[in-house]
N, CA, C, O and the ligand as a Tripos MOL2 file, in Angstrom:
@<TRIPOS>MOLECULE
protein
  273   271    69     0     0
PROTEIN
NO_CHARGES

@<TRIPOS>ATOM
      1 N          27.1710  -12.5220   24.7160 N.3       1 MET1
      2 CA         27.4920  -11.5190   23.6840 C.3       1 MET1
      3 C          27.5780  -12.2200   22.3390 C.2       1 MET1
      4 O          28.3740  -13.1410   22.1550 O.2       1 MET1
      5 N          26.7660  -11.7830   21.4160 N.am      2 SER2
      6 CA         26.8640  -12.3500   20.0850 C.3       2 SER2
      7 C          26.9010  -11.2380   19.0590 C.2       2 SER2
      8 O          26.5190  -10.1010   19.3350 O.2       2 SER2
      9 N          27.3690  -11.5870   17.8630 N.am      3 GLU3
     10 CA         27.5280  -10.6100   16.8130 C.3       3 GLU3
     11 C          26.6990  -11.0460   15.6160 C.2       3 GLU3
     12 O          26.7230  -12.2100   15.2150 O.2       3 GLU3
     13 N          25.9680  -10.0960   15.0520 N.am      4 HIS4
     14 CA         25.0950  -10.3870   13.9180 C.3       4 HIS4
     15 C          25.4800   -9.4670   12.7780 C.2       4 HIS4
     16 O          25.7500   -8.2850   12.9920 O.2       4 HIS4
     17 N          25.5060  -10.0010   11.5650 N.am      5 ILE5
     18 CA         25.8660   -9.1850   10.4040 C.3       5 ILE5
     19 C          24.6690   -9.0810    9.4720 C.2       5 ILE5
     20 O          24.0620  -10.0840    9.0970 O.2       5 ILE5
     21 N          24.3410   -7.8470    9.1060 N.am      6 TYR6
     22 CA         23.1860   -7.5920    8.2390 C.3       6 TYR6
     23 C          23.6240   -6.7610    7.0440 C.2       6 TYR6
     24 O          24.6920   -6.1490    7.0440 O.2       6 TYR6
     25 N          22.7710   -6.7540    6.0280 N.am      7 THR7
     26 CA         22.9680   -5.8490    4.9010 C.3       7 THR7
     27 C          21.7600   -4.9300    4.8160 C.2       7 THR7
     28 O          20.6140   -5.3790    4.8090 O.2       7 THR7
     29 N          22.0440   -3.6300    4.7520 N.am      8 VAL8
     30 CA         20.9910   -2.6170    4.7290 C.3       8 VAL8
     31 C          21.1270   -1.8100    3.4450 C.2       8 VAL8
     32 O          22.2220   -1.3640    3.1020 O.2       8 VAL8
     33 N          20.0110   -1.6200    2.7300 N.am      9 SER9
     34 CA         20.0770   -0.8220    1.5070 C.3       9 SER9
     35 C          19.5000    0.5630    1.7610 C.2       9 SER9
     36 O          18.6740    0.7560    2.6520 O.2       9 SER9
     37 N          19.9520    1.5200    0.9620 N.am     10 GLY10
     38 CA         19.4110    2.8750    1.0030 C.3      10 GLY10
     39 C          20.2890    3.8850    1.7170 C.2      10 GLY10
     40 O          20.0010    5.0810    1.6850 O.2      10 GLY10
     41 N          21.3590    3.4270    2.3640 N.am     11 MET11
     42 CA         22.2170    4.3760    3.0820 C.3      11 MET11
     43 C          23.1950    5.0350    2.1110 C.2      11 MET11
     44 O          23.8380    4.3570    1.3100 O.2      11 MET11
     45 N          23.3010    6.3660    2.1900 N.am     12 THR12
     46 CA         24.1780    7.0750    1.2640 C.3      12 THR12
     47 C          25.2180    7.9470    1.9470 C.2      12 THR12
     48 O          26.1710    8.3750    1.2970 O.2      12 THR12
     49 N          25.0670    8.2230    3.2330 N.am     13 CYS13
     50 CA         26.0180    9.1300    3.8840 C.3      13 CYS13
     51 C          26.0870    8.8710    5.3820 C.2      13 CYS13
     52 O          25.4330    7.9680    5.9030 O.2      13 CYS13
     53 N          26.8870    9.6730    6.0590 N.am     14 GLY14
     54 CA         27.0690    9.5050    7.4930 C.3      14 GLY14
     55 C          25.7940    9.6950    8.2970 C.2      14 GLY14
     56 O          25.6160    9.0840    9.3510 O.2      14 GLY14
     57 N          24.9050   10.5500    7.7920 N.am     15 HIS15
     58 CA         23.6470   10.7520    8.5150 C.3      15 HIS15
     59 C          22.7940    9.4930    8.4650 C.2      15 HIS15
     60 O          22.1250    9.1390    9.4360 O.2      15 HIS15
     61 N          22.8270    8.8260    7.3240 N.am     16 CYS16
     62 CA         22.0970    7.5560    7.1930 C.3      16 CYS16
     63 C          22.6630    6.5520    8.2030 C.2      16 CYS16
     64 O          21.9140    5.8650    8.8980 O.2      16 CYS16
     65 N          23.9790    6.4800    8.2700 N.am     17 ALA17
     66 CA         24.6280    5.5510    9.1980 C.3      17 ALA17
     67 C          24.2270    5.8680   10.6320 C.2      17 ALA17
     68 O          23.9740    4.9630   11.4280 O.2      17 ALA17
     69 N          24.1710    7.1700   10.9600 N.am     18 ASP18
     70 CA         23.7800    7.5710   12.3070 C.3      18 ASP18
     71 C          22.3460    7.1520   12.6090 C.2      18 ASP18
     72 O          22.0510    6.6610   13.6990 O.2      18 ASP18
     73 N          21.4630    7.3490   11.6430 N.am     19 ALA19
     74 CA         20.0480    7.0130   11.8530 C.3      19 ALA19
     75 C          19.8830    5.5160   12.0890 C.2      19 ALA19
     76 O          19.1450    5.0980   12.9820 O.2      19 ALA19
     77 N          20.5770    4.7120   11.2810 N.am     20 VAL20
     78 CA         20.5050    3.2560   11.4420 C.3      20 VAL20
     79 C          21.1190    2.8420   12.7850 C.2      20 VAL20
     80 O          20.5830    1.9860   13.4880 O.2      20 VAL20
     81 N          22.2400    3.4600   13.1220 N.am     21 THR21
     82 CA         22.9080    3.1380   14.3890 C.3      21 THR21
     83 C          21.9990    3.4430   15.5710 C.2      21 THR21
     84 O          21.8620    2.6280   16.4830 O.2      21 THR21
     85 N          21.3820    4.6130   15.5540 N.am     22 ARG22
     86 CA         20.4880    4.9890   16.6590 C.3      22 ARG22
     87 C          19.3080    4.0300   16.7630 C.2      22 ARG22
     88 O          18.9280    3.6100   17.8560 O.2      22 ARG22
     89 N          18.7350    3.6880   15.6100 N.am     23 GLY23
     90 CA         17.5910    2.7860   15.6190 C.3      23 GLY23
     91 C          17.9420    1.4300   16.2050 C.2      23 GLY23
     92 O          17.1740    0.8530   16.9760 O.2      23 GLY23
     93 N          19.1130    0.9280   15.8300 N.am     24 LEU24
     94 CA         19.5140   -0.3990   16.3120 C.3      24 LEU24
     95 C          19.9140   -0.3580   17.7840 C.2      24 LEU24
     96 O          19.6630   -1.3060   18.5280 O.2      24 LEU24
     97 N          20.5330    0.7370   18.1980 N.am     25 GLN25
     98 CA         20.9440    0.8360   19.6030 C.3      25 GLN25
     99 C          19.7480    0.9240   20.5380 C.2      25 GLN25
    100 O          19.8640    0.6520   21.7330 O.2      25 GLN25
    101 N          18.5870    1.3070   19.9860 N.am     26 ALA26
    102 CA         17.3730    1.4020   20.8050 C.3      26 ALA26
    103 C          16.7900    0.0170   21.1070 C.2      26 ALA26
    104 O          15.9240   -0.1120   21.9720 O.2      26 ALA26
    105 N          17.2540   -1.0080   20.4070 N.am     27 ILE27
    106 CA         16.7760   -2.3660   20.6690 C.3      27 ILE27
    107 C          17.3840   -2.8690   21.9720 C.2      27 ILE27
    108 O          18.5900   -2.7540   22.1960 O.2      27 ILE27
    109 N          16.5440   -3.4190   22.8150 N.am     28 ASP28
    110 CA         16.9920   -3.9420   24.1030 C.3      28 ASP28
    111 C          18.0920   -4.9910   23.9140 C.2      28 ASP28
    112 O          17.9240   -5.9370   23.1440 O.2      28 ASP28
    113 N          19.2060   -4.8250   24.6110 N.am     29 GLY29
    114 CA         20.2790   -5.8080   24.5710 C.3      29 GLY29
    115 C          21.3820   -5.4970   23.5850 C.2      29 GLY29
    116 O          22.4380   -6.1310   23.6200 O.2      29 GLY29
    117 N          21.1590   -4.5240   22.6960 N.am     30 VAL30
    118 CA         22.1850   -4.1830   21.7070 C.3      30 VAL30
    119 C          23.2970   -3.3700   22.3730 C.2      30 VAL30
    120 O          23.0300   -2.3670   23.0350 O.2      30 VAL30
    121 N          24.5460   -3.8120   22.1930 N.am     31 SER31
    122 CA         25.6620   -3.1530   22.8720 C.3      31 SER31
    123 C          26.5750   -2.4090   21.9140 C.2      31 SER31
    124 O          27.2770   -1.4830   22.3220 O.2      31 SER31
    125 N          26.5770   -2.7980   20.6520 N.am     32 SER32
    126 CA         27.4340   -2.0880   19.7010 C.3      32 SER32
    127 C          26.8480   -2.1790   18.3010 C.2      32 SER32
    128 O          26.2050   -3.1670   17.9460 O.2      32 SER32
    129 N          27.0800   -1.1290   17.5050 N.am     33 VAL33
    130 CA         26.6280   -1.1150   16.1120 C.3      33 VAL33
    131 C          27.7400   -0.5150   15.2730 C.2      33 VAL33
    132 O          28.2380    0.5700   15.5750 O.2      33 VAL33
    133 N          28.1300   -1.2190   14.2190 N.am     34 GLU34
    134 CA         29.1210   -0.6960   13.2790 C.3      34 GLU34
    135 C          28.4890   -0.6890   11.9020 C.2      34 GLU34
    136 O          27.9680   -1.7050   11.4420 O.2      34 GLU34
    137 N          28.5360    0.4640   11.2430 N.am     35 VAL35
    138 CA         27.9080    0.5990    9.9300 C.3      35 VAL35
    139 C          28.9510    0.9660    8.8890 C.2      35 VAL35
    140 O          29.7490    1.8790    9.1000 O.2      35 VAL35
    141 N          28.9480    0.2570    7.7640 N.am     36 ASP36
    142 CA         29.7580    0.6520    6.6160 C.3      36 ASP36
    143 C          28.8030    1.0770    5.5060 C.2      36 ASP36
    144 O          28.1430    0.2460    4.8810 O.2      36 ASP36
    145 N          28.7430    2.3920    5.2730 N.am     37 VAL37
    146 CA         27.7610    2.9360    4.3270 C.3      37 VAL37
    147 C          27.9840    2.3900    2.9160 C.2      37 VAL37
    148 O          27.0280    2.0290    2.2280 O.2      37 VAL37
    149 N          29.2410    2.3320    2.4890 N.am     38 ALA38
    150 CA         29.5430    1.9420    1.1090 C.3      38 ALA38
    151 C          29.0210    0.5470    0.7700 C.2      38 ALA38
    152 O          28.4530    0.3330   -0.3010 O.2      38 ALA38
    153 N          29.2150   -0.3910    1.6840 N.am     39 SER39
    154 CA         28.7930   -1.7650    1.4060 C.3      39 SER39
    155 C          27.4100   -2.0730    1.9670 C.2      39 SER39
    156 O          26.7990   -3.0730    1.5920 O.2      39 SER39
    157 N          26.9100   -1.2220    2.8630 N.am     40 GLY40
    158 CA         25.6360   -1.4930    3.5030 C.3      40 GLY40
    159 C          25.7420   -2.5180    4.6140 C.2      40 GLY40
    160 O          24.7330   -2.9660    5.1580 O.2      40 GLY40
    161 N          26.9640   -2.8830    4.9440 N.am     41 ARG41
    162 CA         27.1860   -3.9010    5.9660 C.3      41 ARG41
    163 C          27.0370   -3.3000    7.3670 C.2      41 ARG41
    164 O          27.6240   -2.2670    7.6870 O.2      41 ARG41
    165 N          26.2400   -3.9760    8.1850 N.am     42 VAL42
    166 CA         25.9910   -3.5100    9.5450 C.3      42 VAL42
    167 C          26.2930   -4.6550   10.5100 C.2      42 VAL42
    168 O          25.7220   -5.7400   10.3930 O.2      42 VAL42
    169 N          27.1850   -4.4080   11.4550 N.am     43 VAL43
    170 CA         27.5380   -5.4190   12.4410 C.3      43 VAL43
    171 C          26.9640   -4.9960   13.7920 C.2      43 VAL43
    172 O          27.2630   -3.9150   14.2990 O.2      43 VAL43
    173 N          26.1410   -5.8610   14.3590 N.am     44 VAL44
    174 CA         25.4600   -5.5470   15.6120 C.3      44 VAL44
    175 C          25.9100   -6.5290   16.6900 C.2      44 VAL44
    176 O          25.7990   -7.7440   16.5260 O.2      44 VAL44
    177 N          26.4150   -5.9860   17.7890 N.am     45 GLY45
    178 CA         26.7600   -6.8190   18.9340 C.3      45 GLY45
    179 C          25.6270   -6.7480   19.9400 C.2      45 GLY45
    180 O          25.0840   -5.6740   20.1980 O.2      45 GLY45
    181 N          25.2670   -7.8950   20.5110 N.am     46 SER46
    182 CA         24.1610   -7.8650   21.4640 C.3      46 SER46
    183 C          24.3390   -8.9080   22.5520 C.2      46 SER46
    184 O          25.0150   -9.9210   22.3760 O.2      46 SER46
    185 N          23.7100   -8.6250   23.6760 N.am     47 ALA47
    186 CA         23.8210   -9.4980   24.8390 C.3      47 ALA47
    187 C          22.8760  -10.6890   24.7420 C.2      47 ALA47
    188 O          22.9920  -11.6390   25.5160 O.2      47 ALA47
    189 N          21.9440  -10.6450   23.7970 N.am     48 ARG48
    190 CA         20.9850  -11.7400   23.6310 C.3      48 ARG48
    191 C          20.7550  -11.9300   22.1320 C.2      48 ARG48
    192 O          21.0870  -11.0480   21.3400 O.2      48 ARG48
    193 N          20.1870  -13.0750   21.7380 N.am     49 PRO49
    194 CA         19.8890  -13.2650   20.3200 C.3      49 PRO49
    195 C          18.8720  -12.2360   19.8480 C.2      49 PRO49
    196 O          17.9560  -11.8850   20.5920 O.2      49 PRO49
    197 N          19.0250  -11.7480   18.6140 N.am     50 LEU50
    198 CA         18.0860  -10.7900   18.0460 C.3      50 LEU50
    199 C          17.2610  -11.4840   16.9800 C.2      50 LEU50
    200 O          17.7580  -12.3710   16.2860 O.2      50 LEU50
    201 N          15.9960  -11.0830   16.8440 N.am     51 THR51
    202 CA         15.1890  -11.6450   15.7680 C.3      51 THR51
    203 C          15.2980  -10.7540   14.5340 C.2      51 THR51
    204 O          15.4960   -9.5440   14.6390 O.2      51 THR51
    205 N          15.1660  -11.3710   13.3720 N.am     52 THR52
    206 CA         15.1880  -10.6060   12.1260 C.3      52 THR52
    207 C          14.0630   -9.5880   12.1250 C.2      52 THR52
    208 O          14.2120   -8.4920   11.5850 O.2      52 THR52
    209 N          12.9290   -9.9480   12.7320 N.am     53 ALA53
    210 CA         11.7700   -9.0540   12.7430 C.3      53 ALA53
    211 C          12.0720   -7.7580   13.4880 C.2      53 ALA53
    212 O          11.7420   -6.6730   13.0080 O.2      53 ALA53
    213 N          12.6970   -7.8660   14.6600 N.am     54 GLU54
    214 CA         12.9340   -6.6360   15.4290 C.3      54 GLU54
    215 C          14.0290   -5.7940   14.7950 C.2      54 GLU54
    216 O          13.9680   -4.5660   14.8320 O.2      54 GLU54
    217 N          15.0250   -6.4410   14.2170 N.am     55 VAL55
    218 CA         16.0800   -5.6910   13.5380 C.3      55 VAL55
    219 C          15.5120   -5.0190   12.2950 C.2      55 VAL55
    220 O          15.7960   -3.8520   12.0270 O.2      55 VAL55
    221 N          14.7110   -5.7610   11.5400 N.am     56 GLY56
    222 CA         14.0950   -5.2080   10.3310 C.3      56 GLY56
    223 C          13.1860   -4.0330   10.6510 C.2      56 GLY56
    224 O          13.1660   -3.0380    9.9270 O.2      56 GLY56
    225 N          12.4310   -4.1510   11.7430 N.am     57 ALA57
    226 CA         11.5120   -3.0800   12.1350 C.3      57 ALA57
    227 C          12.2820   -1.8100   12.4840 C.2      57 ALA57
    228 O          11.8830   -0.7110   12.1000 O.2      57 ALA57
    229 N          13.3860   -1.9630   13.2120 N.am     58 ALA58
    230 CA         14.1860   -0.7970   13.6050 C.3      58 ALA58
    231 C          14.7750   -0.1110   12.3780 C.2      58 ALA58
    232 O          14.8280    1.1170   12.3090 O.2      58 ALA58
    233 N          15.2160   -0.9110   11.4110 N.am     59 ILE59
    234 CA         15.8180   -0.3450   10.2040 C.3      59 ILE59
    235 C          14.7630    0.3220    9.3370 C.2      59 ILE59
    236 O          14.9970    1.3920    8.7750 O.2      59 ILE59
    237 N          13.6000   -0.3150    9.2300 N.am     60 THR60
    238 CA         12.4980    0.2790    8.4690 C.3      60 THR60
    239 C          12.0740    1.6060    9.0860 C.2      60 THR60
    240 O          11.8250    2.5840    8.3810 O.2      60 THR60
    241 N          11.9960    1.6200   10.4130 N.am     61 GLU61
    242 CA         11.5850    2.8360   11.1260 C.3      61 GLU61
    243 C          12.5810    3.9660   10.8720 C.2      61 GLU61
    244 O          12.1970    5.1340   10.8050 O.2      61 GLU61
    245 N          13.8560    3.6190   10.7330 N.am     62 ALA62
    246 CA         14.8850    4.6270   10.4680 C.3      62 ALA62
    247 C          14.8160    5.1150    9.0220 C.2      62 ALA62
    248 O          15.4220    6.1310    8.6820 O.2      62 ALA62
    249 N          14.0760    4.3930    8.1630 N.am     63 GLY63
    250 CA         13.9030    4.8390    6.7910 C.3      63 GLY63
    251 C          14.7090    4.0470    5.7740 C.2      63 GLY63
    252 O          14.8780    4.4850    4.6360 O.2      63 GLY63
    253 N          15.2080    2.8800    6.1770 N.am     64 TYR64
    254 CA         16.0370    2.0770    5.2760 C.3      64 TYR64
    255 C          15.4710    0.6640    5.2010 C.2      64 TYR64
    256 O          14.4310    0.3660    5.7900 O.2      64 TYR64
    257 N          16.1660   -0.2010    4.4700 N.am     65 GLU65
    258 CA         15.6120   -1.5370    4.2480 C.3      65 GLU65
    259 C          16.6320   -2.6250    4.5920 C.2      65 GLU65
    260 O          17.7820   -2.5860    4.1540 O.2      65 GLU65
    261 N          16.1850   -3.5790    5.3730 N.am     66 LEU66
    262 CA         17.0160   -4.7410    5.6720 C.3      66 LEU66
    263 C          16.9020   -5.7120    4.5040 C.2      66 LEU66
    264 O          15.8070   -6.1750    4.1860 O.2      66 LEU66
    265 N          18.0330   -6.0240    3.8610 N.am     67 VAL67
    266 CA         17.9780   -6.8960    2.6930 C.3      67 VAL67
    267 C          18.7060   -8.2290    2.9290 C.2      67 VAL67
    268 O          18.6420   -9.1300    2.0920 O.2      67 VAL67
    269 N          19.3630   -8.3430    4.0170 N.am     68 GLY68
    270 CA         20.0340   -9.6210    4.2710 C.3      68 GLY68
    271 C          20.7310   -9.6480    5.6080 C.2      68 GLY68
    272 O          21.3410  -10.6550    5.9660 O.2      68 GLY68
    273 CU         22.4340    9.9070    4.3180 Cu       69 CU69
@<TRIPOS>BOND
     1     1     2 1
     2     2     3 1
     3     3     4 2
     4     3     5 am
     5     5     6 1
     6     6     7 1
     7     7     8 2
     8     7     9 am
     9     9    10 1
    10    10    11 1
    11    11    12 2
    12    11    13 am
    13    13    14 1
    14    14    15 1
    15    15    16 2
    16    15    17 am
    17    17    18 1
    18    18    19 1
    19    19    20 2
    20    19    21 am
    21    21    22 1
    22    22    23 1
    23    23    24 2
    24    23    25 am
    25    25    26 1
    26    26    27 1
    27    27    28 2
    28    27    29 am
    29    29    30 1
    30    30    31 1
    31    31    32 2
    32    31    33 am
    33    33    34 1
    34    34    35 1
    35    35    36 2
    36    35    37 am
    37    37    38 1
    38    38    39 1
    39    39    40 2
    40    39    41 am
    41    41    42 1
    42    42    43 1
    43    43    44 2
    44    43    45 am
    45    45    46 1
    46    46    47 1
    47    47    48 2
    48    47    49 am
    49    49    50 1
    50    50    51 1
    51    51    52 2
    52    51    53 am
    53    53    54 1
    54    54    55 1
    55    55    56 2
    56    55    57 am
    57    57    58 1
    58    58    59 1
    59    59    60 2
    60    59    61 am
    61    61    62 1
    62    62    63 1
    63    63    64 2
    64    63    65 am
    65    65    66 1
    66    66    67 1
    67    67    68 2
    68    67    69 am
    69    69    70 1
    70    70    71 1
    71    71    72 2
    72    71    73 am
    73    73    74 1
    74    74    75 1
    75    75    76 2
    76    75    77 am
    77    77    78 1
    78    78    79 1
    79    79    80 2
    80    79    81 am
    81    81    82 1
    82    82    83 1
    83    83    84 2
    84    83    85 am
    85    85    86 1
    86    86    87 1
    87    87    88 2
    88    87    89 am
    89    89    90 1
    90    90    91 1
    91    91    92 2
    92    91    93 am
    93    93    94 1
    94    94    95 1
    95    95    96 2
    96    95    97 am
    97    97    98 1
    98    98    99 1
    99    99   100 2
   100    99   101 am
   101   101   102 1
   102   102   103 1
   103   103   104 2
   104   103   105 am
   105   105   106 1
   106   106   107 1
   107   107   108 2
   108   107   109 am
   109   109   110 1
   110   110   111 1
   111   111   112 2
   112   111   113 am
   113   113   114 1
   114   114   115 1
   115   115   116 2
   116   115   117 am
   117   117   118 1
   118   118   119 1
   119   119   120 2
   120   119   121 am
   121   121   122 1
   122   122   123 1
   123   123   124 2
   124   123   125 am
   125   125   126 1
   126   126   127 1
   127   127   128 2
   128   127   129 am
   129   129   130 1
   130   130   131 1
   131   131   132 2
   132   131   133 am
   133   133   134 1
   134   134   135 1
   135   135   136 2
   136   135   137 am
   137   137   138 1
   138   138   139 1
   139   139   140 2
   140   139   141 am
   141   141   142 1
   142   142   143 1
   143   143   144 2
   144   143   145 am
   145   145   146 1
   146   146   147 1
   147   147   148 2
   148   147   149 am
   149   149   150 1
   150   150   151 1
   151   151   152 2
   152   151   153 am
   153   153   154 1
   154   154   155 1
   155   155   156 2
   156   155   157 am
   157   157   158 1
   158   158   159 1
   159   159   160 2
   160   159   161 am
   161   161   162 1
   162   162   163 1
   163   163   164 2
   164   163   165 am
   165   165   166 1
   166   166   167 1
   167   167   168 2
   168   167   169 am
   169   169   170 1
   170   170   171 1
   171   171   172 2
   172   171   173 am
   173   173   174 1
   174   174   175 1
   175   175   176 2
   176   175   177 am
   177   177   178 1
   178   178   179 1
   179   179   180 2
   180   179   181 am
   181   181   182 1
   182   182   183 1
   183   183   184 2
   184   183   185 am
   185   185   186 1
   186   186   187 1
   187   187   188 2
   188   187   189 am
   189   189   190 1
   190   190   191 1
   191   191   192 2
   192   191   193 am
   193   193   194 1
   194   194   195 1
   195   195   196 2
   196   195   197 am
   197   197   198 1
   198   198   199 1
   199   199   200 2
   200   199   201 am
   201   201   202 1
   202   202   203 1
   203   203   204 2
   204   203   205 am
   205   205   206 1
   206   206   207 1
   207   207   208 2
   208   207   209 am
   209   209   210 1
   210   210   211 1
   211   211   212 2
   212   211   213 am
   213   213   214 1
   214   214   215 1
   215   215   216 2
   216   215   217 am
   217   217   218 1
   218   218   219 1
   219   219   220 2
   220   219   221 am
   221   221   222 1
   222   222   223 1
   223   223   224 2
   224   223   225 am
   225   225   226 1
   226   226   227 1
   227   227   228 2
   228   227   229 am
   229   229   230 1
   230   230   231 1
   231   231   232 2
   232   231   233 am
   233   233   234 1
   234   234   235 1
   235   235   236 2
   236   235   237 am
   237   237   238 1
   238   238   239 1
   239   239   240 2
   240   239   241 am
   241   241   242 1
   242   242   243 1
   243   243   244 2
   244   243   245 am
   245   245   246 1
   246   246   247 1
   247   247   248 2
   248   247   249 am
   249   249   250 1
   250   250   251 1
   251   251   252 2
   252   251   253 am
   253   253   254 1
   254   254   255 1
   255   255   256 2
   256   255   257 am
   257   257   258 1
   258   258   259 1
   259   259   260 2
   260   259   261 am
   261   261   262 1
   262   262   263 1
   263   263   264 2
   264   263   265 am
   265   265   266 1
   266   266   267 1
   267   267   268 2
   268   267   269 am
   269   269   270 1
   270   270   271 1
   271   271   272 2
@<TRIPOS>SUBSTRUCTURE
     1 MET1         2 RESIDUE 1 A MET
     2 SER2         6 RESIDUE 1 A SER
     3 GLU3        10 RESIDUE 1 A GLU
     4 HIS4        14 RESIDUE 1 A HIS
     5 ILE5        18 RESIDUE 1 A ILE
     6 TYR6        22 RESIDUE 1 A TYR
     7 THR7        26 RESIDUE 1 A THR
     8 VAL8        30 RESIDUE 1 A VAL
     9 SER9        34 RESIDUE 1 A SER
    10 GLY10       38 RESIDUE 1 A GLY
    11 MET11       42 RESIDUE 1 A MET
    12 THR12       46 RESIDUE 1 A THR
    13 CYS13       50 RESIDUE 1 A CYS
    14 GLY14       54 RESIDUE 1 A GLY
    15 HIS15       58 RESIDUE 1 A HIS
    16 CYS16       62 RESIDUE 1 A CYS
    17 ALA17       66 RESIDUE 1 A ALA
    18 ASP18       70 RESIDUE 1 A ASP
    19 ALA19       74 RESIDUE 1 A ALA
    20 VAL20       78 RESIDUE 1 A VAL
    21 THR21       82 RESIDUE 1 A THR
    22 ARG22       86 RESIDUE 1 A ARG
    23 GLY23       90 RESIDUE 1 A GLY
    24 LEU24       94 RESIDUE 1 A LEU
    25 GLN25       98 RESIDUE 1 A GLN
    26 ALA26      102 RESIDUE 1 A ALA
    27 ILE27      106 RESIDUE 1 A ILE
    28 ASP28      110 RESIDUE 1 A ASP
    29 GLY29      114 RESIDUE 1 A GLY
    30 VAL30      118 RESIDUE 1 A VAL
    31 SER31      122 RESIDUE 1 A SER
    32 SER32      126 RESIDUE 1 A SER
    33 VAL33      130 RESIDUE 1 A VAL
    34 GLU34      134 RESIDUE 1 A GLU
    35 VAL35      138 RESIDUE 1 A VAL
    36 ASP36      142 RESIDUE 1 A ASP
    37 VAL37      146 RESIDUE 1 A VAL
    38 ALA38      150 RESIDUE 1 A ALA
    39 SER39      154 RESIDUE 1 A SER
    40 GLY40      158 RESIDUE 1 A GLY
    41 ARG41      162 RESIDUE 1 A ARG
    42 VAL42      166 RESIDUE 1 A VAL
    43 VAL43      170 RESIDUE 1 A VAL
    44 VAL44      174 RESIDUE 1 A VAL
    45 GLY45      178 RESIDUE 1 A GLY
    46 SER46      182 RESIDUE 1 A SER
    47 ALA47      186 RESIDUE 1 A ALA
    48 ARG48      190 RESIDUE 1 A ARG
    49 PRO49      194 RESIDUE 1 A PRO
    50 LEU50      198 RESIDUE 1 A LEU
    51 THR51      202 RESIDUE 1 A THR
    52 THR52      206 RESIDUE 1 A THR
    53 ALA53      210 RESIDUE 1 A ALA
    54 GLU54      214 RESIDUE 1 A GLU
    55 VAL55      218 RESIDUE 1 A VAL
    56 GLY56      222 RESIDUE 1 A GLY
    57 ALA57      226 RESIDUE 1 A ALA
    58 ALA58      230 RESIDUE 1 A ALA
    59 ILE59      234 RESIDUE 1 A ILE
    60 THR60      238 RESIDUE 1 A THR
    61 GLU61      242 RESIDUE 1 A GLU
    62 ALA62      246 RESIDUE 1 A ALA
    63 GLY63      250 RESIDUE 1 A GLY
    64 TYR64      254 RESIDUE 1 A TYR
    65 GLU65      258 RESIDUE 1 A GLU
    66 LEU66      262 RESIDUE 1 A LEU
    67 VAL67      266 RESIDUE 1 A VAL
    68 GLY68      270 RESIDUE 1 A GLY
    69 CU69       273 GROUP 0 **** ****
């Protein structure tokens, strides 16, 4: 179990947070997602290491941007 912290831009409300959460939870091995809309901070817990590419792809697909 490891925890990864990302910054996502473009989220403005709870629906944005839900979309990002759903996208990240669809990644194999992801066990938890916590989103703070105001800061754009996203904490992802996972059973295996995640690549920036797969996390970025999931966030892009949800309509937002991984910035860090
Ligand atoms: Cu929104």
